[in-house]
C-alpha positions in Angstrom: 0.0 0.0 0.0 1.2 3.5 -0.6 0.6 6.9 1.4 -1.6 9.8 0.1 -1.7 13.2 1.3 -4.5 16.0 0.8 -3.5 19.1 -0.6 -4.5 21.0 2.7 -1.9 18.8 4.5 0.8 19.4 1.6 0.3 23.1 1.9 1.3 23.0 5.7 4.7 21.0 4.7 8.1 23.0 4.5 9.4 22.8 1.2 8.5 19.3 0.2 10.1 17.4 -2.6 7.2 17.9 -5.0 7.2 16.2 -8.6 4.6 17.0 -11.3 4.2 14.1 -13.6 2.1 15.8 -16.2 3.4 16.6 -19.5 5.8 19.4 -20.1 3.2 21.6 -21.8 0.7 21.2 -18.9 3.3 21.9 -16.5 4.4 24.9 -18.1 1.0 26.3 -18.5 0.5 26.2 -14.7 1.9 24.1 -11.8 2.3 24.0 -8.0 5.0 26.5 -7.0 8.5 24.9 -6.3 7.5 21.4 -8.3 9.7 19.8 -10.5 8.4 18.3 -13.8 9.4 14.8 -14.7 6.7 13.4 -16.9 5.1 10.1 -16.1 6.9 8.1 -18.9 10.4 9.4 -18.0 9.9 8.5 -14.5 8.6 5.1 -15.3 11.5 4.3 -17.4 14.3 5.8 -15.3 13.3 6.4 -11.6 16.8 6.2 -10.5 17.9 9.1 -12.7 15.5 11.5 -10.8 15.0 10.0 -7.3 16.9 9.0 -4.3 15.7 6.0 -2.1 16.9 8.2 0.9 14.4 11.1 0.1 10.8 11.6 0.2 8.9 12.7 -2.7 5.4 14.0 -3.3 3.8 13.2 -6.6 1.0 14.6 -8.3 -0.9 14.5 -11.7 -4.0 16.4 -12.9 -6.5 14.3 -10.8 -4.4 12.0 -8.7 -5.2 8.8 -10.6 -2.0 8.4 -12.6 0.2 9.7 -9.6 -1.5 6.9 -7.5 -0.6 4.2 -9.9 3.0 5.5 -10.3 3.4 5.7 -6.5 2.7 1.9 -6.2 5.0 1.0 -8.7 7.7 3.2 -7.2 7.2 1.8 -3.8 7.6 -1.7 -5.2 11.0 -0.6 -6.2 12.0 0.7 -2.8 11.4 4.7 -3.2 9.6 6.5 -0.6 6.8 8.4 -2.4 3.5 10.0 -1.5 0.5 10.4 -3.7 -1.1 14.0 -3.5 -5.1 13.3 -3.5 -7.0 15.0 -6.1 -3.8 16.2 -7.8 -3.4 19.7 -9.4 -7.2 19.9 -9.8 -7.6 19.6 -5.9 -4.9 22.1 -5.6 -6.6 24.8 -7.6 -9.9 24.2 -5.8 -8.1 24.8 -2.5 -6.5 28.0 -3.5 
């Protein structure tokens, strides 16, 4: 099983390692401040290029569905990742 976090709780964290897995175009149009863009396909193919197993990462997509699936895969590979419930859409609704 994997961990999820609400956007309300995420906003209270101090400088989390936040990853936006949406396309570069979507990221460039709008994203959560301080998030790094690593498209889903890139992170699936080469997680070791972007992630350290010693760090904790918070991952989001548009609605939280793709990020949830990705988190399960990454956890099975030994990474410490947390899904942002509701994704970017929940963030926008909570602003």
